[in-house]
N, C-alpha and C positions, 0 to 999 in steps of 0.2 A: 387560594384555594388548595391545601394541603396535599402534595401527590408524589409518587415516588422518582426519584431523577438516577440516573446510572453515572455514576462518578468516577473517574479515571483517578486511581490511586495511587498507580506506578507504573513504570515504562522500563521498557528493555530492547538491547539490540544485538546482533551478532551478524559481523562480517568475517567472511574466508581468511585466512592469512595470505593468500595467494595473489598478489596485484599484478595486473596486465597494462601497462601503461599504453598511450597510444603509438610511443615509438615502438612498444614491442610489435604490436599489429601492424607496423609498417613495413614490419621485416618480412611478413610473411603476406602480406594482400598489399595492392594499389592503394595507398594511402598516407596519410600524414598527420603528424600532431596538429598541425595547421590547420587541415582541412576537417578534422573532426571538432576540434576544438568553435571555429567559425562557426559549425552548421550546428552544435549541441552543447556544448559547454562542457563537454566530458574531458575528462583529462586521465581519468583512467578507472578500473573497475576489479573487482574482485570475482575471484572463479572456484568455485568451491575442486576441493581433489576429487579423484576417481576413488568412488566407495563413499565418499559423503553424501549423504541423502539430505533431502528436504527437512525431513521430521528432526535430523541431526541440528541443523541451524535455528529452526522452530524451540528444539526443547532449550538451547543454550538462551536464546531470545527472553523464552518464558520463566526461565529460572531469574536471568536478572531482573525482569520486570516484578517477580514475586518478593527476591532480595528487596527491592527500592520501595515497594510496598509496604515490606514490614508482615505480609503474612505468610501462613505456610501452605503449602500445596493442599495438604489436606482440606483446606477450606474451601476449595475451588470446588463449584459444583456444574460448572458448564465449560467448554473449549469450543470456540469456534475457530478454525484456522483458516485463511483465504489463501489460493493456491491455484497458479496454473500447471505446478509441476509436482505432483502428489509423488511419492513413493511409487505406487502399483495404483492400476485402475480401481479397483479395493481392496481391502478394506481402506477407510479415509486415511488418511496422513495424520489427523487430528486423533486417531485412536493410539495411534503408535507414540506420540506425543503423551497422550494420559498414561500411558503405560510407563513411559520414560520417567514422567516425573512422579510416580507410585500413586497416581490418584485412581480409587476404585469406585468411586461414587460418582453419580449427576450423568452427564451425556458431554459427547466429543463428536463435532463433526466438522466436515469441510464445506467452504463455500466458493464457487468457481466463476467468479466475475473479469478475469483475468485483471488488468492494471488497476480496477475500479473494486477489488476483490477485498481490500480492506475497510474499505467506504461499506461496502454492503457487508461484510461481516459486522463490523461495527451497529450497524443498524439492528441486523438482526438480534445480536445479543444486547442491545440495550430493550429491544421490545420484548425481549424472553425476560430481562430483569424484571420493569415496570410492570411486568403481567403477575408478578409476583411468585412465579414459579421457581426459580433461580435466585440466587442470591449475590453470588461472587463469582466474576467470568474471569477465563483468560482469553483476549482477543489476540491474533497472530496473524502478522503476511510474511509468509517465507516463499524463496523460490530458488531453483537450481536453474535458472533459466538459460543458463550454458549448453544444457544439455539437448534445447532443442534447438539451437541455432547452427545456421551453415555456418563455418568461418572462412568460407573462402567467399561471402557474400558481404562485402564490403559495406553496401545500404542496411544491413542490419546487424552484422557482426560486432560495430562498434559501439552502440546502443545498449544493449542488455548485459545483464551481470546477476550475480548471485548475494544475499542477503537474507537476515530476517528481522522483524522487528515485532514486538508485542507491548500491551497494554493490559491493564489488572481493570477489572468493570465492577463497582460496589454499588448496590444499590442503598438509596440513602432518601430517608424524607426529605420533601424542600417545599418552598412555598409554592412553586407552580410560575413563577414568572423568571423573567429575564436575566433576572440577579443571581438566581442558581447556580451552584456548581455544577457541575455536570453535563451530558449532553441536552440539547435545548432543541434542535432541528436538523433532521434530513432529510434531503431530496432525492431522491434515484429515479434515474431513468434507462430506458435501453429500446435500440430500435435496429432490429434483426436485418433491416434491409442494407444493411452496411458491413454485413460481417466480412465479406470479401476481400475490405480494405484492409485487414488487419488478421491475420488466421494462422494456423498450423494446417499445413497439407495432410491430410488422412488423420486415421482414428480407430478404435477397434470397430465402429459400426460402417466406418466408410474403406477401411482397409487403408493400408500406407502406399506411397507412390508404386514402390517397388518390393517384391517379398525379401523380409530380412532388414528394412530399412525404416527407420522411424520418421516422422514429420518434422520438418523446419519451421520456423517465422516465416510469414510472408506477407510483405507490407507496400501500400502505396503512400509513401512517404508523404508527397505533398498534399494529398489529400486527408490523410489523417491529421495533419498537420491544422490545414484549415477548417475540418471539421470540429478538432479537440478547441481549438480558440473560440468558435462560433458557440459550441453545444456547452462546455464550461463556464463561458461568460456569461450564458443565459441561464445556465443553474444557481451561479453564484446571485443573479440581479434579482433572480427569484428568492432568492433565500433571505437577500436583504430587504425585498419587498415586502414579505410576509411576514418579518418581526419590525418592521418600521426603522431598519437601521440604515447607515451608509457605512461607504466604504472607511470613513473616518472611526468609526466604532469598531473596527477590528484592532484588536492591538497585534497580530499574528497570524499572517497567512501562510499555511503550510500545506503547498500542493503536491500531489504525485510530482517525482522527480523524474519527467519523462526528456525532457530537453529543453535547456535554459531560454530558447529562442520562444518557445511556449508561454514557459512562464513568464515570461517578459512579455508577451502579447496579452496575455490575459488581464497581469496587475494593471497595464496602460487601459485596456476597454473598461476595467470597474474604476478606474479612478484609485488606485489604493499606492500609496508611496512604496517605493522600492524596499526602502528602509524597513520594512515590516516583512518581507518576501523570507523564509528561509529555506535558503538552497545549498542542497548538498549532492546535486547530480554530478557534480564536477569529482567527486570522491569515489562515489559508486556507481554511476551508470543508472541505467533504468532498470531497477532491480521489482519491477511488477509492483505487485501485491504488498512487498515489506516495503516500497519508498516511502510511503507516507509515517509509518510507525519509526521507521530510522531515521527521517528528518526532525521527527517531531522529538525524539529521546534525548538529539544531539542538541535541539533547543533547549529542551527540560535541564540536562546535564551542565550546558555552558553557562544558565542561567538568564539566559534570555527571556524566558516562559516561566512565569509565575503564577502564584496561588493567586487565581482570580481574574486573570489575563481570558479575554475570549479570543476563542481561537476559530480559525476558519480552514477547510479542509476539502480539497476536492480530488476529483481523478476521471479520467477517460481508458477506456479499454474496449479491446475486442470485441466484436458485436454488432455495433456500438453500446456499451455502456457506459455509464458516466453518471455524477452526481455532486453535490455537495453536504457538508454539515456544519453545524456552529456548533461548540460546546464551550463549557468556562472551566478553565485548567481549576 
């Protein structure tokens, strides 16, 4: 049966030039390269300069995605930007990106699901394109997470960093089978009972810890690890079951780049060959909503991901929010 599919036709990414290694962090806090690497797989991270905004990173990633898709910004009628670190409380950071790109038609808005943000944003854009209301979209994950990190807290400051990734989505007629190119399936979940395991303390409605302060990331690391493996694994298993697939059918697994131990545990749970897992966390740490498109773009540009490949992505973020998606490149 003929139907509309949302096809990814281009990708882009941007990482700030400032590299902070594990050895650099060891000069200011009680940690070491060996400790960080063993527990997370992270070797270095990128930190945006003062004055560089989330919208700046997002715009650069979007421009590269447009170039790689071979389309002009004037053709875009939808921008969905996933971020937990917007420029302002309002308006949305997506609006600023829209203006930066010279786009004056269509609509632009933010989605906030923390590390699951890109997965949520991609699902939202897919549904809007398949409804026929929009035709070409930019979906972006962008973060300046370094702005909400307590750099004296070694349990969190070694984990997070800044970056942006983007994809171009275009609606195309398809057959309605798993052989189609484009987004084939998404599975989103959330459970607010666990919000105190990973959060930023304070906000506009709640107030901040102290006058003049900002909130910082707080995390119960061991609990998050256990929930991540269980919830992500369950979501992937559901995706495979719903589509009569097995792990052997997946060409590439592009997970949220949070922690290599989580990636290894999830791959083992679903019995996925580790050679099919795209891992970039060692290069840029956990960039929250930006991590999946950053990893996806790298695998596309180095030739691993080829047209027709079946891709599985997943993420878990504060809330908790989590989910999985299947699409054919």
